[in-house]
N, C-alpha and C positions, 0 to 999 in steps of 0.2 A: 488693105492687107487681108481682110476677112469680112464676109457678109453673111448675116443670118436672115434667111427669108422669113418674113413675118407670118406667124401662124394665126393672126387675128386681123379682122377688118377694122379694128379700132386703132387709135393713135397710141404709139409707144410713149409711156409717161415716166417709166423708171427702169433702171438696170441695176442689179445688185449681185455682187459676187458672193457665193456660198463659202462655207468653211473648206469645202473641197476645191482644190486648185483649178479643176477643169469644168466646174458647173456654175452657171449663172442663172439668175431668175429675171424674167422680163415681165413688166406690168403694163397693162393696156387700159385704154379709156372705156372699153366695153366690159371691164371686170375680170378679164382673163389674166391668170398668172401662169407663165410658161417657163418650165425648167429645161435648160438646154446644155448639152455637153459640147463645149467648144473645142475639145481635143479631137473628138471623133466626128464632130459636126452632126450629131444625132439628137433629136428631141427625146426627152425623158418622159415627161407627162405634163398635163395641164391641170390647174386648179381654177375653179370658176366662182365668181362673186357677182352679185347683182348691182354693184356700184363701181364707178370708175376708180382704178387703183392709183394712188399717189406715191406710195413708198412700200418697200419690202425689206424685211430683216430676218436673218436666221438666228435662232437661239443657239449659243455655243457652250453652255454649261452642261454638267452631267446631271442625270436624274437623281433626286435626293435619296431614294432607297436603293439605287444601284450606282455605286461610285464610278464604275468603269463604263457605264452605258451613256453615251451622249444623248442630249435631248434632240428630238426630231421635230421640234416646233418651228413653224414659220409664221410671221405676222405680216399682215398687209393693211395699210391705212387707206382710207377712201375719202372722197369729197363730202360725204354726208356726216363725217365726224366719227364714224365707227372704225374699229380695228378688228379684222377677222383673223382668228387663229386656226391654223391647220396642223394636222399630224402628217408628216411626210411618209410615215410608215403605212398608215391606213388611207391616206389621201382624202381624208374627210375633215369637215369643220369640227373642231373641238369646242369652240366657244366664240362669242362675239362681244367685244367690249363696246357698248353703245354710248354714244354721246361723249366720247373722250374729249373732243374739241368741237367748237360751234360750226355747224354746217353753213351758217349765213356768212362766215368769213373764210370759207374755203375748206373747212374740215381739217383732217390730219395732213400736215405738210411733211412731217418727218417722224419716223418711228425707228428706233435703233436699240437692239439688245446690247447691253454693255458686255464686252468680251469676257467670257468665262463666268458670267454672273446671271442669276435669275431675275434680272432687273431690266425693265424696258423704259427707255427715255423717249418721250413724245413731245412734239411741238406743233402749233397750229397757227392759223391766221387770226385766232382770237387773243393773241398776245399772251399765251400761257405756255409754260414749260412744266412737264409733269414726270415724276418717277413712279413707276408701277413695279411692285415686287410680287413674284409668284411663290408665296410661302404659305398659302392657305391650303391645308391638307384635304379639305372637303370640296374644293372647287377648282376647276381649271382656270377660272378667271382670276386675275391678280387684284390686289388692293392698292390704293394710292399710298405711296410712301411719303412723298413730300411734293410740294408744287410752288411755283412762283407765277404770278399772273397780275394782270392789270386790266384796264379798259380794252375791250375788243375793238372799239372804234374811238374816234377822237373825243377827248373830254371837252365839254362846252360850258361848264360852270364849276367854279372851284373856290374854296375858302378855307382859312385856317380854323381849326377847332379852338375855341377860346381858352379851354382849360386842360388841354392835353397837347402832346407833341405830334399830333396828326393833322394832315390836310384832308379835308372832305371834298370829294369830287364826283360830279355827275357827268355821264357821257352819252354819246349818240347810240351806244349799245343798250340804253335803257337801264343802266345799272348805277348804283350809288356805292362808292368805294371810300375807304379810309386808308390813307397812305402814311406810314410812320416816317418821321424825320430822323429816327435813330436806327431802326433795323427793318430791313425788307421782310424779315420773317413775320413781322407783326401786321403787315398789310392784309386787309380783309375786305371782302364785299359784304355789304349789309344785306341780309337775307330777305327775299320776298317769298317767304315760306310756302304760300299757297301755290306758287308756280312750280316749286320743286316737287311738291306732292302730286300736282297735276301731271307733271312730266313723267314721274315714276309710274303713275297709273297708266298713262298712254303707252309707255314702254312695255308694260305687262300685257297690254292688249295688242301689241305689235304695231302701234301707230307711230309713224315717224313724225317728230315735231321738234323744232329747235327751241331751246329754253328762252332765248331772247324774244321769241314771238309771244310768250306767255307773260312777260313782265309788263310793268306799267309803261306809260309813255315817256318819251325823252324828257329829262329834267331840264327846265329852262330857267328856273330861279330857285334860290335856296337860302335859308337862314339857319344859323346854328347857335345854340346857347347851352352852356354846361352847368348852370347853377342848380337845376332841378333834375338832371338826368343822372340819377345815382345808380351805382352798381349793385347793391345787395337788396334792394327793396322790392316789395311785391307791387303789382299794378294796383293803383288806387289808394295806396297808403300815403301818409304825409312824410315819409322818410326819404325825401328827395327821390321819389320813385315814378316820375312820369317823363314823357318824351321830350327830347331836346333838339330835334331837327324837324324842319318843315320844308316841303318842296312843292313846286308847281310843275305840272307836266304839259307838254305841247298839246293843245286842243282840248284840255280837260277843264271842266268848270268847277273843280274842287282841288284843294291842296291836300297833301298827304303828310301825316306825322310819322316820324321814325324814332326809334330808341337807339341812342348811341351806345349806352352801356350794355345793352343786350344784343347789339349788332344786328338788328332786324327791323322790319317795318312795324309801325305802331298800331294802336287801336283805332285812331280817328281819321276821318276825312272831313275837311272844312269847305263847304260849298260857298260859292259866290251867290248871293241872294238875287242878283239880277240875271243869272244864267250865263254871264260872260266868262271867257277863258281867263284862268289865273295868269296874271302878268308880273306880279311882284308879291313877295312875302316878307314878313319881319317877325322877330320875337322880342318881347320886352326883356330888358336886362335881368329882371328877376326870374325869368324863365317860366312865367305863369300864363302869359297871354300870347296868342298868335294873331297877326293881322294879315289879311289876304286882300290884295288889290286886283280888281277885275278889268277886263278889256272894255267893259261898259262904263267905267268910271266909279264904281262903288268900292268902298273899303269896309270889310267886315272884321269883327274881333271875336275870338273864341277863347275859352278857357282850356288850357292844355291838360290840366289834371282831370277834369270831368268830360271834356269834349263838348261842352255846352256853348251855345251861341250867346254872346254877351251884348253886342250892340253893332250899330252901323254908323258910318261917318259919311254924310251927316245923317242924323236920325230922321225917319219919316215923320211928317207932321201928323199930329192927331186930329180927329174931327173937330175937337174944340179949338185947336190952334188955327185950323183952316177957316172955321166960321168966324174967328176973331180977326181974320185978315192977315195972319202971319205968312211970310213967304221965305223960302230958302233958295231963291233964284241966285245962281252964281256960286253957291256953296259947294256943290258937287262937281267933280271933274266931268267934263263932257266927252272925254275920250279916255283911252286906256291909261290906267295908273301904272307907271313904269318904275316907281320907287316908293318904298315905305320905310320909315325909320322911327324909332322911339328913343327919347333922350335917356341919359344915364340914371335919372331919378324917377322914371316912369310918370312924368308929368306932362310931356308934350309928344304928340304924334305929328310927324311931318310927312307929307306925300307930294309927289310930283307926277305929272302926266303929259301925254302927247298934246294936250290942249295948251301947253306952254305955261302952266301955272304951278306954283308951289303953294300948298295949303297947309296951315298950321292949326292944330286943335290943342287947346290948353286944358289940362285936367279933365273934368267930366263934361265940359262944354262941347258943342259941335264945332266944326271949323269956324274959327272966328277971325282968321287973318288969311288974306290971299295975296301972294306976291306974284307979280307978272314978270 
């Protein structure tokens, strides 16, 4: 019935109807936004961006200081996760909302101004839905009103938090989340604060970087305990105030501690003393000790309150023990430790490994029982 000749050498990615019945906006993969009058079959003007356009939306409310003057703003989302705002009157960029959605999962998939409101609804491949409101008098850019989100990529390790109504989950997007079993509004990602500050600095310098690239490695194992992770205490106090989550990352030779009550990464990292990758982790039921299993077969224990190293299973022989002819052959796992557990009274540590053995340590002794 009707054909519009493409004004761009790029691929047409989106078509949006404007509030005016005869004007449409076309978005292209080369960053061009073309406005066209379909009643007269005449081009109106073009807007240009440096990134592929994925969606376009026209703002339809009136300006706050002029009740009868409609807004002339148009928003265009892109694959790098930014949203560019233009003024149709001046045909210039008025602002850029950077990092609205993750570039690693396709950026902004959809951006829509709610009819007659100063609110922009966005969604992306990062499994997030966000509402932005333009009510800041000193800035053209909006503030976040509310949002719902989850893992941007598939979760690969998950456990119940023992003392709350949350599920704690690590995913392939390198994030650690807490999901409420009662209300989605309580869902939260545990902060890796240094990555957020680094990303903000890069944005100020004009450097494009996706936040997922700055996070720790993909979490492969996790242990959670709530007895000592209290919500009102200061770091280092005895008021139930230290970390209660420990995780191991893909390819990393150390485990990370996290604070559940503060919803952020903790103070400590716990290294495997043989340099092997962390394959399993556990917390004692009292919440004081963390055990880390290595791909090299070692098991190390740390104090969560102080972050100090406590012991190794089995302990290394002293020079005196070696000279006395003592041997610990067969006590250590010869391959990766795939599971670590502590009994409910903090008396027994149990480990299993790819060498096919289950090893048991009673109280302060080294491994003194091996089950094949």
